[in-house]
KOLGU-191891 format. One line per 5 residues: their letters; for each residue x, y, z of N, C-alpha, C, O. Coordinates in nm, 3 decimals, decimal comma. Each point is the difference from the previous one (the first is absolute). Example, Ala and Ser with C-alpha at 12.3 -4.5 7.8 and 13.67 -1.06 7.14 Angstrom:
AS	1,319/-0,569/0,780/-0,089/0,119/0,000/0,090/0,120/0,000/0,104/-0,002/0,066; -0,139/0,107/-0,138/0,082/0,119/0,006/-0,077/0,109/0,073/0,051/0,111/0,017
***
This chain:
MIRKN	14,518/13,325/-6,439/0,063/-0,115/0,063/0,077/0,042/0,125/0,001/-0,072/0,100; 0,062/0,186/-0,106/0,076/0,047/0,115/-0,093/0,025/0,118/0,035/-0,028/0,115; -0,152/0,081/-0,144/-0,096/0,026/0,110/-0,041/-0,127/0,071/-0,008/-0,003/0,123; -0,018/-0,104/-0,200/-0,039/-0,127/0,061/0,112/-0,055/0,087/-0,024/-0,049/0,110; 0,146/0,057/-0,161/0,113/-0,052/0,076/0,024/0,083/0,126/0,030/-0,055/0,105
QARLR	-0,042/0,186/-0,115/0,017/0,085/0,116/-0,107/-0,029/0,105/0,029/0,001/0,120; -0,151/-0,025/-0,163/-0,108/-0,033/0,093/0,028/-0,133/0,070/-0,023/-0,012/0,121; 0,072/-0,087/-0,195/0,033/-0,129/0,060/0,113/0,014/0,102/-0,006/-0,058/0,108; 0,107/0,136/-0,142/0,111/0,021/0,093/-0,046/0,074/0,125/0,050/-0,027/0,109; -0,144/0,120/-0,124/-0,055/0,070/0,116/-0,075/-0,097/0,090/0,015/0,004/0,122
RARQT	-0,097/-0,091/-0,182/-0,072/-0,101/0,079/0,098/-0,093/0,071/-0,022/-0,035/0,116; 0,128/-0,005/-0,184/0,100/-0,088/0,060/0,069/0,069/0,117/0,023/-0,063/0,104; 0,010/0,189/-0,119/0,067/0,075/0,107/-0,091/0,012/0,122/0,046/-0,015/0,113; -0,173/0,042/-0,135/-0,095/0,013/0,111/-0,016/-0,133/0,074/-0,008/-0,003/0,123; 0,004/-0,106/-0,199/-0,011/-0,132/0,061/0,122/-0,030/0,086/-0,013/-0,049/0,112
RLKIA	0,130/0,078/-0,164/0,123/-0,028/0,075/0,012/0,087/0,124/0,051/-0,044/0,103; -0,099/0,168/-0,111/0,001/0,086/0,118/-0,091/-0,055/0,109/0,035/0,001/0,118; -0,152/-0,049/-0,158/-0,094/-0,057/0,096/0,057/-0,126/0,065/-0,014/-0,020/0,121; 0,077/-0,065/-0,202/0,060/-0,123/0,053/0,114/0,033/0,096/0,014/-0,064/0,104; 0,067/0,165/-0,138/0,109/0,042/0,088/-0,054/0,055/0,132/0,060/-0,020/0,106
ELKVL	-0,173/0,089/-0,114/-0,063/0,055/0,120/-0,048/-0,112/0,092/0,007/0,012/0,122; -0,055/-0,120/-0,181/-0,048/-0,114/0,079/0,113/-0,084/0,059/-0,021/-0,078/0,092; 0,142/0,096/-0,146/0,120/-0,072/0,045/-0,018/-0,152/-0,009/0,028/-0,074/0,094; -0,076/0,029/-0,210/-0,013/-0,142/-0,028/0,088/-0,035/-0,119/0,046/0,088/-0,072; -0,024/-0,217/0,052/0,078/-0,046/-0,113/-0,081/0,018/-0,128/-0,123/-0,005/0,003
RLSVH	0,191/0,026/-0,115/-0,066/0,033/-0,126/0,023/-0,110/-0,101/0,115/-0,037/-0,027; -0,223/-0,017/-0,030/0,007/-0,099/-0,106/-0,020/0,073/-0,132/-0,107/0,054/-0,026; 0,209/-0,054/-0,056/-0,006/0,068/-0,128/-0,004/-0,103/-0,112/0,077/-0,095/0,000; -0,167/0,115/-0,096/-0,014/-0,091/-0,113/0,023/0,078/-0,128/-0,056/0,108/-0,019; 0,138/-0,163/-0,068/0,025/0,060/-0,131/-0,035/-0,103/-0,105/0,043/-0,115/0,009
RTNLH	-0,119/0,155/-0,109/-0,046/-0,092/-0,103/0,041/0,053/-0,137/-0,017/0,119/-0,030; 0,070/-0,207/-0,052/0,025/0,031/-0,140/-0,078/-0,100/-0,083/-0,069/-0,085/0,056; 0,079/0,093/-0,187/-0,070/-0,096/-0,084/0,059/-0,140/0,013/-0,069/-0,099/-0,024; 0,196/0,090/0,060/0,067/-0,129/0,006/0,022/-0,054/0,140/0,008/-0,121/0,018; 0,003/0,208/0,083/0,037/-0,046/0,133/-0,074/0,077/0,110/-0,054/0,108/-0,022
IYAQV	0,055/-0,169/0,141/-0,058/0,062/0,120/0,105/-0,006/0,110/0,065/-0,103/0,020; -0,048/0,214/0,050/0,099/0,012/0,106/-0,072/0,044/0,128/-0,088/0,086/-0,006; 0,125/-0,142/0,119/-0,056/0,040/0,129/0,114/0,014/0,100/0,089/-0,084/0,007; -0,093/0,193/0,072/0,103/0,025/0,100/-0,065/0,051/0,127/-0,098/0,075/-0,005; 0,152/-0,115/0,120/-0,044/0,054/0,129/0,113/0,088/0,051/0,112/-0,047/0,021
FSSCG	-0,143/0,176/0,000/0,098/0,097/0,047/-0,015/0,022/0,149/-0,106/-0,023/0,057; 0,214/0,066/0,006/-0,004/0,036/0,142/-0,087/0,123/0,018/-0,037/0,066/-0,097; 0,004/-0,035/0,221/-0,090/0,113/0,026/0,060/0,133/-0,042/-0,074/0,093/-0,033; 0,206/-0,082/0,034/0,063/0,125/-0,047/0,010/0,002/-0,153/0,022/0,106/-0,058; -0,038/-0,221/-0,006/0,001/-0,007/-0,145/0,138/-0,012/-0,062/0,014/0,006/-0,122
AKVLV	0,089/-0,023/0,205/0,137/-0,002/-0,051/0,052/-0,141/-0,027/0,099/-0,016/-0,070; -0,164/-0,086/0,125/0,055/-0,134/-0,009/-0,107/-0,098/-0,047/-0,113/0,002/0,048; 0,150/-0,090/-0,143/-0,090/-0,105/-0,047/0,018/-0,120/0,092/0,111/-0,052/0,016; -0,221/0,008/0,046/0,006/-0,112/0,093/-0,017/-0,134/-0,071/0,078/-0,092/0,023; -0,178/0,080/-0,108/-0,022/-0,121/-0,080/-0,047/0,042/-0,138/-0,058/0,107/-0,019
SASTL	0,082/-0,195/-0,079/-0,044/0,029/-0,136/-0,030/-0,129/-0,073/0,047/-0,107/0,039; -0,126/0,117/-0,145/-0,031/-0,113/-0,086/-0,037/0,056/-0,138/-0,053/0,110/-0,011; 0,082/-0,188/-0,092/-0,037/0,043/-0,135/-0,010/-0,122/-0,090/0,038/-0,111/0,039; -0,089/0,132/-0,157/-0,012/-0,108/-0,098/0,132/-0,025/-0,071/0,008/-0,088/-0,085; 0,096/0,162/0,117/0,132/-0,023/-0,058/0,075/-0,113/0,070/0,099/-0,051/-0,052
EPEVR	-0,145/0,012/0,170/0,068/-0,103/0,078/-0,022/-0,137/-0,064/-0,110/-0,030/-0,047; 0,213/-0,054/0,045/-0,010/-0,130/-0,068/-0,110/-0,091/0,055/-0,066/-0,068/-0,078; 0,046/0,065/0,210/-0,101/-0,089/0,056/-0,142/0,044/-0,036/-0,091/-0,083/-0,006; 0,072/0,211/-0,019/-0,131/0,051/-0,042/-0,017/-0,018/-0,151/-0,108/-0,033/-0,048; 0,214/0,053/-0,024/-0,005/0,004/-0,145/-0,025/-0,134/-0,065/-0,059/-0,006/-0,108
KGLAN	0,103/-0,104/0,170/-0,009/-0,130/-0,066/-0,144/-0,047/-0,021/-0,025/-0,077/-0,092; -0,069/0,121/0,174/-0,138/-0,044/-0,015/-0,088/0,096/-0,080/-0,119/-0,025/-0,016; 0,176/0,135/-0,033/-0,080/0,102/-0,067/0,044/0,019/-0,144/0,119/-0,001/-0,031; -0,218/0,017/-0,057/0,032/0,031/-0,140/0,024/0,150/-0,015/0,087/0,043/-0,075; -0,167/0,037/0,147/0,010/0,145/-0,007/0,007/0,054/0,142/-0,077/-0,043/0,086
GGNAK	0,166/0,135/-0,060/0,017/0,053/0,134/-0,087/0,119/0,031/0,007/0,053/0,111; -0,092/-0,010/-0,204/-0,079/0,120/0,022/-0,149/-0,025/0,009/-0,078/0,094/-0,017; 0,035/-0,217/0,044/-0,143/-0,027/0,006/-0,047/-0,022/0,144/0,079/0,008/0,093; -0,207/-0,036/-0,077/-0,058/-0,014/0,134/0,055/-0,122/0,074/0,016/0,004/0,122; 0,012/-0,111/-0,195/0,056/-0,120/0,064/0,138/0,032/0,059/0,032/-0,043/0,111
AAAVV	0,046/0,117/-0,183/0,133/0,040/0,048/-0,012/0,091/0,121/0,079/-0,011/0,094; -0,177/0,100/-0,094/-0,021/0,090/0,114/-0,035/-0,079/0,125/0,045/0,033/0,110; -0,126/-0,137/-0,125/-0,036/-0,084/0,114/0,121/-0,073/0,056/0,016/-0,010/0,122; 0,070/-0,039/-0,209/0,120/-0,071/0,044/0,094/0,095/0,074/0,053/-0,035/0,105; -0,034/0,155/-0,159/0,088/0,098/0,064/-0,060/0,044/0,133/0,074/0,019/0,096
GKLIA	-0,205/-0,003/-0,089/-0,066/0,038/0,125/0,020/-0,104/0,109/0,028/0,036/0,115; -0,041/-0,163/-0,149/0,022/-0,106/0,098/0,146/-0,004/0,044/0,029/-0,021/0,118; 0,061/0,041/-0,212/0,143/-0,004/0,032/0,040/0,115/0,091/0,076/-0,020/0,096; -0,125/0,140/-0,123/0,034/0,115/0,085/-0,060/-0,017/0,139/0,061/0,040/0,099; -0,180/-0,100/-0,091/-0,062/-0,024/0,130/0,080/-0,101/0,082/0,021/0,020/0,120
ERAKK	0,026/-0,127/-0,184/0,081/-0,100/0,071/0,130/0,062/0,051/0,039/-0,022/0,115; 0,026/0,099/-0,199/0,126/0,062/0,040/-0,021/0,104/0,111/0,084/0,013/0,089; -0,193/0,059/-0,095/-0,029/0,099/0,104/-0,027/-0,070/0,133/0,045/0,047/0,105; -0,117/-0,157/-0,108/-0,027/-0,076/0,124/0,131/-0,051/0,061/0,018/0,005/0,122; 0,073/-0,054/-0,208/0,129/-0,047/0,050/0,080/0,112/0,063/0,075/-0,022/0,095
AGIEQ	-0,090/0,142/-0,148/0,073/0,116/0,053/-0,069/0,060/0,121/0,052/0,094/0,060; -0,168/-0,148/-0,021/-0,070/0,050/0,118/-0,092/0,118/-0,029/-0,039/0,072/0,092; 0,005/-0,052/-0,217/-0,087/0,111/-0,038/-0,143/-0,051/-0,003/-0,032/-0,094/-0,073; -0,054/0,157/0,152/-0,140/-0,041/0,008/-0,095/0,094/-0,071/-0,106/-0,042/-0,047; 0,143/0,171/0,038/-0,093/0,099/-0,056/0,077/0,100/-0,084/0,107/0,047/0,039
VAFDR	-0,162/-0,014/-0,157/0,059/0,098/-0,089/-0,110/0,092/-0,053/-0,118/-0,032/0,008; 0,160/0,145/-0,061/-0,092/0,090/-0,069/0,029/-0,011/-0,149/0,116/0,003/-0,041; -0,219/-0,016/-0,040/0,016/-0,019/-0,144/0,020/0,134/-0,068/-0,084/0,088/0,008; 0,198/-0,075/-0,076/0,031/0,121/-0,076/-0,018/-0,034/-0,147/0,080/-0,072/-0,058; -0,185/0,125/-0,002/-0,029/-0,033/-0,140/0,068/0,096/-0,096/-0,015/-0,015/-0,122
GGFQY	0,088/0,113/0,173/0,077/0,089/-0,086/-0,085/0,091/-0,087/0,046/0,044/-0,105; -0,168/-0,015/0,148/-0,087/0,086/-0,078/-0,079/-0,071/-0,106/-0,084/0,063/-0,066; 0,107/-0,192/0,046/-0,071/-0,078/-0,100/-0,126/-0,062/0,060/-0,014/-0,007/0,122; -0,077/-0,038/-0,207/-0,120/-0,068/0,047/0,021/-0,151/-0,013/-0,017/-0,056/-0,108; 0,054/-0,008/0,218/0,017/-0,146/-0,001/-0,124/-0,064/0,051/-0,008/-0,122/0,008
***
């Protein structure tokens, strides 16, 4: 199990290095069985510019479960709307070493 986790962390590190090299904003997605979280980080990676998750009341009221595909679509639309309002047009997807 440790080997699999170490391999995933290595893939995540390589992805983040490549994104930092490109100097673009990074869209990070974290998924659990119950919830989905999405954040857009600055190019240096130190500041969260916009975020959305299934924990927010406006997202939660229409969903029975926050960890399914319908919830992911809602969070995706919400993060896109917020990014557009913030003036963000292009991001690089950071999957954190997972296969999304």
